C-alpha positions in Angstrom: 0.0 0.0 0.0 1.4 3.4 -1.0 1.7 6.3 1.3 -1.2 8.1 -0.4 -3.4 5.1 -0.2 -2.6 4.6 3.5 -3.4 8.3 4.2 -6.6 8.0 2.3 -7.7 5.0 4.4 -6.8 6.7 7.6 -8.9 9.7 6.5 -11.8 7.5 5.7 -11.6 5.9 9.2 -11.5 9.3 10.8 -14.5 10.4 8.7 -16.6 7.6 10.0 -15.5 8.2 13.6 -16.4 11.9 13.2 -19.7 11.1 11.7 -20.5 8.7 14.5 -19.7 11.2 17.2 -21.4 14.1 15.3 -24.6 12.2 14.7 -24.8 11.0 18.3 -24.1 14.5 19.5 -26.8 16.0 17.3 -29.3 13.5 18.5 -28.5 14.2 22.1 -28.6 18.0 21.5 -31.9 18.0 19.6 -33.8 15.2 21.2 -32.7 15.0 24.8 -30.8 18.1 25.9 -33.4 20.4 24.3 -36.2 20.9 26.9 -39.3 20.5 24.7 -38.3 17.3 23.0 -37.2 15.9 26.3 -40.6 16.7 27.9 -42.4 15.2 24.9 -40.4 12.0 25.2 -41.1 11.9 28.9 -44.9 12.0 28.1 -44.4 9.3 25.5 -42.6 7.2 28.1 -45.6 7.7 30.4 -47.8 6.0 27.7 -45.6 2.9 27.9 -47.1 0.3 30.2 -44.2 -0.2 32.7 -43.8 3.5 33.3 -47.5 4.1 33.6 -47.8 1.1 36.0 -45.0 2.5 38.2 -46.6 5.9 38.4 -50.0 4.5 39.1 -48.5 2.4 41.9 -47.0 5.6 43.4 -50.2 7.6 43.2 -52.3 4.7 44.5 -50.0 4.2 47.5 -50.2 7.9 48.4 -54.0 7.8 48.2 -54.3 4.7 50.3 -52.1 6.2 53.0 -54.3 9.3 53.3 -57.8 8.2 52.6 -59.5 6.0 55.3 -59.9 2.4 54.1 -63.5 2.6 55.0 -64.0 5.2 52.3 -61.7 3.8 49.7 -60.5 0.2 49.3 -57.1 -0.7 47.9 -58.6 -1.7 44.6 -60.7 1.5 44.4 -57.5 3.5 45.2 -55.7 1.9 42.3 -58.6 2.4 39.9 -58.8 6.0 41.0 -55.0 6.4 40.4 -55.3 4.9 36.9 -58.0 7.4 36.0 -56.1 10.3 37.5 -52.9 9.4 35.6 -54.9 9.4 32.3 -56.3 13.0 32.8 -55.0 16.0 31.0 -54.3 17.7 34.3 -52.0 15.0 35.4 -50.2 15.0 32.1 -49.7 18.7 32.3 -48.2 18.4 35.8 -46.0 15.5 34.6 -44.7 17.5 31.6 -43.8 20.5 33.9 -41.9 18.1 36.1 -40.1 16.7 33.0 -39.1 20.3 32.0 -37.7 20.8 35.6 -35.9 17.5 35.3 -34.3 18.6 32.1 -33.0 21.7 33.9 -31.7 19.6 36.7 -29.9 17.3 34.3 -28.4 19.8 31.8 -28.3 23.2 33.5 -26.3 24.4 36.5 -28.9 26.6 38.1 -31.6 24.0 38.9 -31.6 22.2 42.3 -34.5 19.6 42.0 -37.4 18.5 40.0 -40.3 17.2 42.1 -43.9 16.0 41.3 -45.9 16.4 44.5 -49.3 15.0 45.3 -50.6 18.5 45.8 -50.0 19.3 42.2 -52.5 16.7 41.2 -55.6 18.1 43.1 -56.9 19.3 39.8 -56.6 15.8 38.3 -58.4 14.3 41.3 -61.1 16.9 41.1 -61.9 15.9 37.5 -62.5 12.4 38.8 -64.0 12.8 42.2 -64.0 16.2 44.0 -64.5 14.5 47.4 -61.0 13.0 47.3 -58.8 16.2 47.3 -59.9 17.3 50.8 -59.1 13.9 52.2 -55.5 13.9 51.0 -54.3 16.1 53.9 -51.1 18.1 53.4 -50.6 16.8 49.9 -48.4 19.7 48.9 -45.5 18.2 51.0 -45.9 14.6 49.6 -43.4 13.7 46.8 -44.4 11.3 44.1 -41.3 11.7 41.8 -38.2 13.6 42.6 -34.8 14.2 40.9 -32.2 16.2 42.7 -29.1 17.8 41.2 -27.0 16.4 44.0 -27.9 12.9 42.9 -27.0 13.6 39.2 -23.6 15.2 39.6 -21.8 17.0 36.8 -21.7 14.2 34.2 -25.0 15.0 32.5 -24.2 18.8 32.4 -20.9 18.2 30.8 -22.6 15.8 28.4 -25.1 18.5 27.4 -22.4 21.1 26.8 -20.2 18.6 24.8 -23.1 17.5 22.6 -23.9 21.1 21.7 -20.3 21.8 20.6 -19.5 18.5 18.9 -22.8 18.5 16.9 -21.7 21.8 15.3 -18.4 20.8 13.8 -18.0 16.9 13.7 -20.3 16.3 10.7 -18.8 19.0 8.5 -15.3 17.7 9.3 -16.5 14.1 8.6 -17.6 15.1 5.1 -14.4 17.0 4.5 -12.3 14.0 5.6 -14.2 11.6 3.4 -13.9 13.9 0.3 -10.2 14.3 1.0 -9.8 10.5 1.2 -11.5 10.0 -2.1 -9.5 12.7 -3.8 -6.2 11.5 -2.4 -6.6 7.7 -2.9 -5.1 6.0 -6.0 -7.6 3.2 -5.4 -10.9 4.8 -4.5 -12.9 1.5 -4.4 -10.7 0.3 -1.6 -11.4 3.5 0.4 -15.1 3.1 -0.2 -14.9 -0.5 1.1 -13.0 0.6 4.2 -15.6 3.3 4.9 -18.4 0.8 4.5 -16.8 -1.6 6.9 -16.2 1.2 9.4 -19.8 2.2 9.1 -20.9 -1.3 9.8 -18.7 -1.5 12.9 -20.0 1.9 14.1 -23.6 0.7 13.7 -22.9 -2.5 15.6 -21.0 -0.5 18.3 -24.1 1.8 18.7 -26.4 -1.2 19.1 -24.2 -2.7 21.7 -23.9 0.6 23.5 -27.6 1.0 23.6 -28.0 -2.5 25.1 -25.3 -1.8 27.7 -26.8 1.6 28.6 -30.2 0.1 29.1 -28.7 -2.6 31.4 -26.9 0.1 33.5 -30.0 2.2 33.8 -32.1 -0.8 34.9 -29.5 -1.9 37.4 -29.4 1.6 38.9 -33.2 1.8 39.4 -34.3 1.7 43.0 -37.6 1.0 44.8 -39.6 4.0 46.1 -42.9 4.4 48.0 -45.4 2.1 46.4 -43.0 1.0 43.6 -41.2 -2.3 43.9 -37.6 -2.8 42.7 -38.8 -4.8 39.7 -41.5 -2.3 38.8 -38.8 0.5 39.0 -36.5 -1.5 36.8 -39.2 -2.2 34.2 -40.1 1.5 34.1 -36.4 2.6 33.8 -35.9 0.2 30.9 -39.0 1.4 29.1 -38.0 5.0 29.6 -34.5 4.3 28.3 -36.0 2.8 25.2 -38.3 5.8 24.6 -35.4 8.2 24.8 -33.0 6.2 22.7 -35.3 4.4 20.2 -34.6 7.1 17.6 -31.0 5.9 17.5 -31.8 2.3 16.7 -32.9 2.8 13.1 -29.7 4.7 12.4 -27.6 2.0 13.9 -29.4 -0.7 11.9 -29.2 1.4 8.7 -25.5 1.8 9.2 -25.0 -1.9 9.6 -27.2 -2.7 6.5 -25.6 0.0 4.4 -22.1 -1.2 5.4 -22.9 -4.8 4.5 -24.4 -3.8 1.1 -21.7 -1.4 0.1 -18.9 -3.8 1.2 -20.5 -6.6 -0.9 -20.8 -4.3 -3.9 -17.1 -3.2 -3.7 -16.0 -6.9 -3.6 -18.2 -7.8 -6.5 -15.9 -6.6 -9.3 -13.0 -8.5 -7.9 -15.0 -11.6 -7.6 -16.3 -11.3 -11.1 -12.8 -10.6 -12.4 -11.3 -13.6 -10.7 -14.1 -15.9 -11.8 -13.8 -14.8 -15.5 -10.1 -15.5 -15.8 -9.1 -18.5 -17.8 -6.5 -20.9 -16.5 -3.2 -20.7 -18.5 -2.6 -23.7 -20.8 -0.3 -26.4 -19.5 
C-alpha cells in the first residue's frame, strides 16, 4: 500500500468516527438536551405500560395512606389512580416536572425536580371532587423527585459537549471523506474501508444501547409504592423511549455497510471468476 493510499484509508476511518460522534451528539442535543423534545419524550414514556404502572402504583399508595380504608379500598384507590394518571391535568403536571428534570440534568442553576401529590388536586377533582380534601397536606408529599446532587456533573458536561460536537463533527467528517476519495489512487478500496467502518460503528451503537439500558435498569431503586422490579421495568421502558430514535440509524449503518462492502467486492469476484487458466 502506497503512502497516499494509507493516508486516504486513515482519513476514511477518521471520517466515519467523526460522523459517529457528530450524529450521536446531534441526537443528544436536539432530542434529549433540548427541553421541549425531552418533555415530549417523557410524556411518550408515560404512555408505555411499565412506566404508567409504576406511576399508578406511586399515586395509589399515596392515596391509600391518606384516605381512610372505609371510604376507599385498595382496589378502588388503584382504579382512581389509573383514572387520574390518564387525565390532562396529570399529564400537564408530569410535563412540567419533566421540564424541571431537564434543567436539573443539563443546567447548572436548577436544584431539584419534584412532582408532588398537591400538584394533582386538579386531576383528582376531575374524577371525584371529594378526594382532594381527604389527602391532607398533599403539597408536601413527593411522588417523583430528581435532585441535582444525585446527578452530579456528568450530564451537564454531556449536554455542553453535545452542543459543541454537533456543530463541527459532521462537516469535518464530510471534508475528511472527500479528501480521502480525492487522495486515494484506489478509491474503491477506500469506499470499502468506509463501509466496513460504518458497519462496525452501527454495531457499536447497538451494543452501547443495550449496555446503557442494562446500566439504567440496574441503577433503578424502589420507592414508596413502587417495587424494585417495577422501577427497573419502568427505567428500561423510559430508556427505550429516549433512545429508540438511534436504533434505526444503527441498523441502517449496519445494513448499508454490508451492502456497500459486498458491492465493492463484486468486481474483484467477477474478475477472478472470469479469468481462464493458462494452458499447461
